[in-house]
C-alpha positions, -999 to +999 in steps of 0.1 A: +295-452+092+288-416+098+265-407+127+232-390+121+232-352+116+213-346+149+240-365+169+268-347+151+251-312+156+247-320+192+284-327+195+291-295+175+272-273+198+289-288+228+322-278+214+315-246+196+283-231+210+270-247+242+233-241+240+225-242+277+253-218+288+248-194+259+210-197+261+210-186+298+233-157+291+214-145+260+180-148+278+194-126+306+208-102+280+175-099+263+155-096+295+179-069+307+179-049+275+141-047+275+140-040+312+166-012+310+147+004+282+114+003+301+127+014+335+147+043+321+115+057+306+095+053+337+076+021+330+071-004+359+060-035+341+074-059+315+065-068+280+042-098+274+055-134+272+051-137+235+072-106+228+099-117+252+100-153+238+103-141+202+131-117+213+150-145+231+147-168+201+158-142+176+187-129+197+199-165+204+197-174+168+216-143+158+245-154+180+243-189+167+244-176+131+274-156+141+291-188+151+282-205+118+294-176+098+327-177+116+332-213+105+331-201+069+352-170+075+379-189+094+379-221+073+413-215+057+431-209+089+412-237+108+420-263+081+457-254+083+463-248+120+433-261+140+425-295+125+410-306+159+379-283+154+346-299+144+346-287+107+382-294+098+381-329+113+348-337+095+323-338+123+300-315+103+305-300+069+302-264+058+273-274+035+254-288+065+260-257+085+249-235+055+216-254+053+211-251+091+219-213+089+194-209+060+167-227+080+173-206+110+173-173+090+141-182+072+125-192+105+135-159+121+122-139+091+089-157+091+083-152+128+092-115+126+071-109+095+040-127+108+041-118+145+063-087+149+063-068+116+073-036+133+106-052+143+115-060+106+137-030+100+158-036+132+159-073+123+172-066+088+198-042+101+213-070+122+211-095+093+228-071+069+257-066+093+260-103+099+264-108+062+290-081+059+309-098+088+306-131+070+325-117+040+348-096+063+334-064+047+350-075+014+384-064+027+396-094+047+433-091+041+433-054+050+413-059+082+435-088+094+466-065+092+448-041+116+437-061+146+420-031+165+400-021+135+391-058+129+380-061+165+359-029+165+342-037+132+332-072+143+321-061+178+296-037+164+273-066+160+268-067+198+252-032+201+231-039+170+216-070+186+212-049+217+194-023+196+170-050+183+165-064+219+157-030+235+135-023+205+111-049+218+102-021+242+107+013+226+100+003+190+069-019+197+055+006+221+060+035+197+078+055+225+107+062+201+145+058+206+156+075+238+189+086+254+192+057+278+196+034+248+227+053+237+243+045+270+233+009+270+246+004+234+279+020+244+281-004+274+272-034+252+299-024+226+327-022+252+315-053+270+315-072+237+352-062+233+359-074+269+344-108+261+363-111+227+396-099+242+392-121+272+387-153+252+419-146+232+443-142+261+467-171+261+496-183+282+529-185+263+526-224+263+491-222+247+499-199+218+492-217+185+509-213+152+488-194+127+462-185+153+462-149+165+456-140+202+458-106+218+487-118+240+506-128+208+498-094+192+505-071+221+526-093+244+516-116+272+514-091+300+503-061+279+474-081+265+461-087+300+466-050+309+446-039+279+418-063+289+418-046+324+415-012+307+386-024+286+368-039+316+374-006+335+358+014+307+327-008+308+325-005+345+328+033+344+301+036+318+278+014+339+285+035+370+277+067+351+244+052+339+235+041+374+241+076+388+222+093+360+191+071+365+195+071+403+199+034+410+198+020+445+232+021+463+230-017+465+233-019+427+265+002+427+279-020+454+271-052+435+286-040+402+317-026+420+323-059+437+319-078+405+344-054+388+370-059+415+366-097+415+368-098+377+401-079+378+417-106+401+425-133+375+441-107+351+463-093+379+474-129+387+480-136+350+503-105+348+522-118+378+523-154+365+510-160+330+499-196+332+470-214+315+448-215+346+448-177+350+442-172+313+411-194+314+400-176+345+401-143+326+377-158+299+354-170+327+356-136+344+345-119+312+313-140+310+305-137+347+311-099+346+288-097+316+260-116+333+262-096+366+266-063+348+235-068+326+214-081+356+224-052+377+215-026+350+182-041+340+174-075+354+174-070+392+157-036+391+129-050+369+125-081+391+123-058+422+096-037+405+076-068+394+078-084+428+067-052+447 
């Protein structure tokens, strides 16, 4: 007898989209995007709780929808090579996920339309891009032959969600799009690539037939080196932003320390490409992301609010 849909969805999220872990990261991401926008234009307070709560829910559900859409996009490869995943093994069906995605999308739309109609255009921009990603821009075979173009096209969703999140400040306040957002979007874009690249670095023993990883495409050691370059680009963009907006030296020390510590597992992986170091690169990507966003927007805003 099949378990109830709620029990099965609970197991699904544990395996494919841990709500608590992702929820904390996305909440921090949203808080920092709003904070950075406000601080960079000279504001020393935060948006109201209703605005922030709607932003967190919408951003979180965008990322969850991205996970659902990936199940559809990858169904052929997963059914052939990764039968252990929730959908191929029958834990949940694509039909059930489609219904869940539709409910989430309609809920998002209703909330934005009723409570934040000024955010509707930014919201729809993200949704349209999500749909294009779902159908791989109607050129799936061509994109899969060009891994870098594939990666760049799919990572554009991160700065678009960032555009929406920061818009909870500049758009709702009628202050207009400002230069700092360009910098933040660039950082978000490269950081998204850091995360995506980091989660697809595998040790030789963990490579799977029919499943692409960046270590399989570029070579075990070369894949890790490319990840280090991408991390360095994100770090340099963050440093440039901090100097431009005259951050406290402590912020530069924090992010520099995080950068050095994040490099460590990739260096170890190049020296000895084993599973433990590969997993550490993935963890370092997430930890770097959290510290970087908090340093750019979160900590400075908290300092302002406390004082």
